[in-house]
N, C-alpha and C positions, 0 to 999 in steps of 0.2 A: 646490742642493737645499734645499727648505723643511724645517724641523725635523719629525721624525716626529709630534710632538704636533699639528701643523697639518694633518696628512693624515688624512682619514677614508675608509675603504674601504666602499663601498655598492654595492647593486644598483639599477639604474634600469629601470623597466618602461615600455613603450609598446605600446598595443593592436595586436595582430597581429604583434608582433615578439618575438624572444628578448630577455630581459633582458640588459642590459649591466653588467658588473662595472667599476667605475670608482673611481679615487682622486680625492677632492675636496680641493683646497687651500683651507682655510678663510680664507686671507689674500687670495684672489682675489675680485673682485666677483662677486656672485651672478649678475648678468646675463652675465658672461663664461662662467661655468660652464654656464648654460642654453644659451648660444650654442654652446658646444662639444658639448653633448649633442645639440642639434638637428642640427648638422652631421654628427654620427655616424650619424644616420638620414636624412640628406639633406633636412632640413626647413628651409624658408626662413622669413622673418619671425619670427625667434626672440623678438622683443619680445612676440609674441602667446602665448607659452608660459610655463609656470611649473612648479615642482616641488612635489609634495605628498607627505606621509607616506602610504604605501600601507597604511593600516589603516582601521578603521571610522570614524575621525574625519575623514580626508581633509583635514587641516589643511595650508594652504599654507606652504611654506618661505619665510621672509623674512629680510632682513638682521638683524632683531631676534631671531629664534628659531633661526637656522641653527646656533648652537653646541649646540643640543639634539640634533643629529644624532650618532648613535653609530656606531662601527664595526659593520658587519653590518646596518645599517638598509636597509630596502627603500623606495625612493622611486618616484614615478610622474611621468612627464612628462605634462602636461595643459595645457589652455588656461588663459590667465592669468585672474586674478580679474576683471579688467575685462571681458575678452571673454565670460567665463561669465555675468557679471551682465547684459551687454547681451543675450545670447542668451535668458536666462531671462526678462528683462523683456519681451521681445517675445513669447516663446512662451506665457507665462501669460495673454496676451490673445488667444490663438488661438480661432477659432470652433469648432474641433474639440474636443469634450469630452474625448476620449481623450488628445489631445496636451496639452490644458490640465491634465488630471489628472497626467500624468507630469511635466510641467514644475513644477507646484506641489509634487509629491513631491520632486523634485530640489532645488527652492528651499528647502524645509523642512530638508533635509539640509545643503545648502551654507551656510545662514545661521548655522550654529553656529560657523563660522570668521569671526573678526573682520575678517580681510583682505578676504574676499569681502563681508561685511556692509557694510563701509565703501563699497565700490564700488557695491553695489546701492542703498544709501541715497543715494549721490551722484546716482543716476539718478532720484531722487524715488520710490524703490520703496515706501517706507512709505506715501506718499500713495496710490499705486496700489492697495495692498492694502486700505487703509481704504475707498477708494471701492468696491472689489469687495464688501467686507462690507456697506457701506451700501446698495448696490443690491439686496441680498437675493435675487439670482438664483442664487447657488450654495448647495448644500446637500450633506449627506452627506460623502463623502470630499473633494470639492472644497473645501467649507467647512472641514473639519477640517485639511487641509494648508495652507490659507490662514492660518488662525489659528495653526497651529504655526509657520509661517514668520514671522509677525508677532511672536509671543512670542520666538522665537530672535533676531530682529533687535533687538528692544527690550532684550533682556537684556544687550546689550553697552554700554548706557548712552550711546550716541551721540546719540540723539534724546530730547528732553524729553517727559515724559508730559503736560505742560501744553498740548500742541499739538493735542489731539484734539477733535473736534466733539461737540456734544450728540447729533447724529444717530448717530454711531458708538457712543457710550455707550448710547443707547437700543437699538440693534440688539444689542449684546453682552448687555445686560441682558435682552432678550427671549428670548435663548437659555437664560438661567438660569431665567427665570420660567416657561418652558414645562414642562408636566407630563411630557412624553415628549421626550427630546432625545438625540441621539447622544452616547455617553459621551465620546468624544474632544473633540467640540465643547463639551460642557458643562465638561469639565476645563479646556480652554484659556480658555473664557469666564470662568470663576471666577478663573483666574490673572491674566487681564487686568484684571478689576475690582479685585482685591486690589492690583495694582501701581498702578493709577490712584489709588486711595484713599490709598495710602501715599506716593505721590510727587507728588501735586498737591492742595494745599489747596483751590484754586478748584474743581477738578473733583470733589472729594469730595462737595460738596453736590449736584452733578448725579447722581452715582451713588446717593446716599442718597435722592434723589427717585424713582429708578427701581426700587430694590430695597429690600425691608425684611427684617428678621430673620425675620419670619413666612414670607416667600416662600423663604427659604433653608432653613428647618427640614426640609421634605420631602426634601431631598438628604441629610440625616443618617439617613433612615429606610431607605435601601437597604443593600446588602451590599458595595458597592464602597468600600473603605477609602481609596483615592486621592481619590474624589469627596468623601467625608466630610472628609478632611484639607484639601482645597482649600476646602470650604465653611466649616469652622471658621476657616481662615486669613482668609477674607473677613469673617466675623463679627468676628474680632479686629481687623482693619483698620478696619472701621466703628466699632467700640467705641473704638479708640485715638484716632481723629480726631473723634469726636462731642463736642459740648459737654457740660459736666458734667451738665446737667439731663436729658440724653437717653441717658446711658450705662446702658441697661437691656439685659440679655441673658437669654434664656430658656435654661435649662440642662437642662430635663427630657428633651428629645429627645437631647441629647448623652449624657446618663446612660444612657438606655434603649438607644440604638442604637449607641453607641460603647463606653462603659465595660463594658456587659454583653454585648457582642457576643462570640460564641465565637471569633472571629478574633483572633489575637494582635495587640496594638497595636504598630505599627512606630514607629521612632524619630521620624519626621517628624510622625506623628499625636500621639505623646506630647509633642513640643515644642509643637504648636499647642494642646493641652489645657493644658499648663503656662502658655502665654501667656494663654489665656482665664482661667485661675485667677488669675494675677497681676493682670490688668487689672480683674477683678471685685473682688478684695480691695482694690485701690487706691481703690475707691469709699468705703472706710472711713477714708481718710486725713484727711478733713475732721473727722470726729468724734474721731479719734485726736489731732489737733492743736488741739482746742477745749478751753479751760479751762472748768471749771464756774464760773458766776457765783453766789457764795454769796447774792446778793440776788435771784436769779431764783426766784420762787415755784414755777413749773412744774417747774424742775429739782429744787428741794427736795422737791417732792411725790413725786418718784421715791424719794427716801430714806425718806420717810414710808411709801410703799407697801412697801418692803422690810421695814420694821419691822412693818407691819400683817400681812403674810403670815407672817412668822416667828413672831410672838407672838400672832396672832389677836386683835389689839386694834384698836379704832377710834380715830381721831384725837379726842382729848378736846376738848370745846368750851372756849372761853376762860374760862368761869366755873366750870370743873370743877377745884376745888382751887386752891391758891395757885400763883403763878408759880414759886416756888422748888421746890414739890413736882413740878410738871410738868417743870421743867428737870432735876431729880434723876432722875425716871423716864426721861426721854429719854436722859440721859447713861448710865444703867445699861444701857438696851437697846442703845445704840450701841456700848457696850463689848462686850456680848455678840455683836453683829454683827461685831466685829473691826475696827472703824475705828481709825485711828491717832488722829484727833482726836475724842474722845468727846463734846465739847461741841458742835462744829460740824463734822460729817463732810463737809460740802461742801468744806472746805479740802483734803481728801484727793484731790480730783479736779481740783486746779489744776496738778498736775504733768503736763507733756506731753513725750513721750508717756507714758501712753496717754490722758490727758484723759477726755472724756465717754464714750469707747468702753468703758472699764472699767465705768462705771455702766450702760451699755446691756447689757453682758454679764450683770451681776448681776441686773438686772430680768428679762431673758429667762429666766435660770435659775430665778428665783423664780416666774415665771408658768408656764413650760412644763415644769418639772421640780420642781413644788412640794413633793412629798413628800421628794425628795432634798435640796432646799434647806433645808426645816425641820429635817430630821434632822441635817444638817451643822452648822447654827447651834446647835441645842440640844445636840448632842454636845460641841461645843467650849466652849459656855458652862458646861457642867457639869464640865469637866476642871480639874485644877489649873492655876494660871496658867502655870507653866513648861512644861506640856505642851499648852497651848492652841494650836490652829492658827487664827489670826485670819482669818475669812472675808473681811472687807473688805480688809485689807492683802494677803492672798493673791490676791484677785481682781484687784487693781490690778497687782501684780507679774506675775501669770500673763498678763494681757492684754498687758502690755508685752512679755513674752517671746514670746508668740504673734505679735505684730506684727513682731518681729525675724525669727523663723523663717519666717513666711509672707511676709516682705518687703513689708509694706504700705507703699505710697508709693514703691516702687522700680520702675523700668522693667524689663521682662523682659529676660533675657540672650538673646543671638542663637541659641544652640544647645542650651540645657539641655532635656533631655527628662524632667525630674523633676516629677511632679505628685502631688497627694493624691487618690486615688479618692473619698474621702469628700466632697470638694468637689462632686462630681456627684451625691451621694445626698441632698442636703438643700438647700432654698432658703435656709436660714439657716446655712450651713455653718460660718462663723466662730464664730457663737454656739454651735453644736453642738460644735465643737472645744473651746471653753471649758468647756462643760458636762461633757464627758467628762474633761477634764484636772482640773477642780476636784474632781470626785468621786474620781478616781484619787489626786489629791494628798492628800485627806483620809484615804483608805484607807492610803496609803503612810506618812503622818505617824503614823497610829495604830499601824501594824505596827512602825515603827521606834522607837516611843515617843520621837518627836523632841521637841526643845525649840527655843526661839527661836534658839539657836545653829545649828540645822540648817535654818533657813528657806530659805536659798538652795539648799542641796544638794537638798532635797526637790523644790523647784520645777524644777530642772534635770532631775532624774530623770523627772518627769512629762511635761514638754514633749517629751522625746526619744522618747516612745512614740507620737507622731503617726504614723498609718499612711501609708506612702509607696510609690510605685513607684520602685525604684532606677534610677539612671542606667545605661544599657546601652551 
């Protein structure tokens, strides 16, 4: 007698017959068990049969997964994966539209099982489906189930995404580019394009030629959140694979049609928005890792611009007073602006990170929030030295902390659904984050009557106030 641990008590179904209660010895070969079941119903050719889990998955029992069978499980005797694959391969080519539709529906369901998928793929089933798509003769439910079966088969990772033709890509892209398309077809087409872009560097260029961000934007304007999610996933994929000089994304429609939608944002949508946010912020990495060149006049002119806006002065001509007098005046103003190096503030921006990104933020604040900028500089320049909140030094530290929090330069994680809604409310969201935080920092500093010893503490308090959507 086999040990009790090797015995599993199950019920086995067969169409048109009463279920059989049976004890399965897990030490016996699966083929021997299937033969025994077939003989119980007087069925010959037991090699043409297999056992499935009798639930919505209909997954086949194999030698690899048979240990997942539990006491009380309900199994189903059915045709083998190979026989089923052969039958469906033939039936989906039927001239009868009704028979073809039912076969494609069965294929879409069966393809979720990797055992069946392997058999169907071995029959060159993927090529058959792609030829059906390229022919363009199927539409509606026929096309929907064809694409569903294709996606399910490809999801097993058995076939490389590099193998598909330009004709197939053009046809899939045409479904996305049409103004009115069946929802299921559109969803599957978007999923296919995303996978091609992510999994084939060669075919990415073919997809990029067939579809643009502008053509994807209308799909964000509907009310179907699944379509919106798949659309943003394609945008993210194109963004991720695009050359540096072409990584441009329009966020306005995402903001209007997703963030402000009355429908609650689900976890998958939140993740795709997070990915879009990370990829966009990564465009700042180059500036973050670029040191200022103290000899670059164009870069030094930015510092002069900060001084001009703050103190309403024009750059003095070379013959305006002595060199020593001008140097003294510049040094005084640069101290008021809160730079560490009062003589040559360009040196402050040689630290990476945040490099030139900090100077970009300061100039943006000075130009776009001029009143607040002038107020902060003048308030701090009139305080006692020990209570001064140095604008320049604070801006550099704040930019560095924002880069860490917003993960500039890092690849997105695989399942994080956390994003900042403010990212979708402004085209210069990173700079706006900075502007909010620098003002809050100055306010907090003043209320705390902080000193230079509180510098790090006040900065941490401010950056932790960034608006977030929490992980759910």
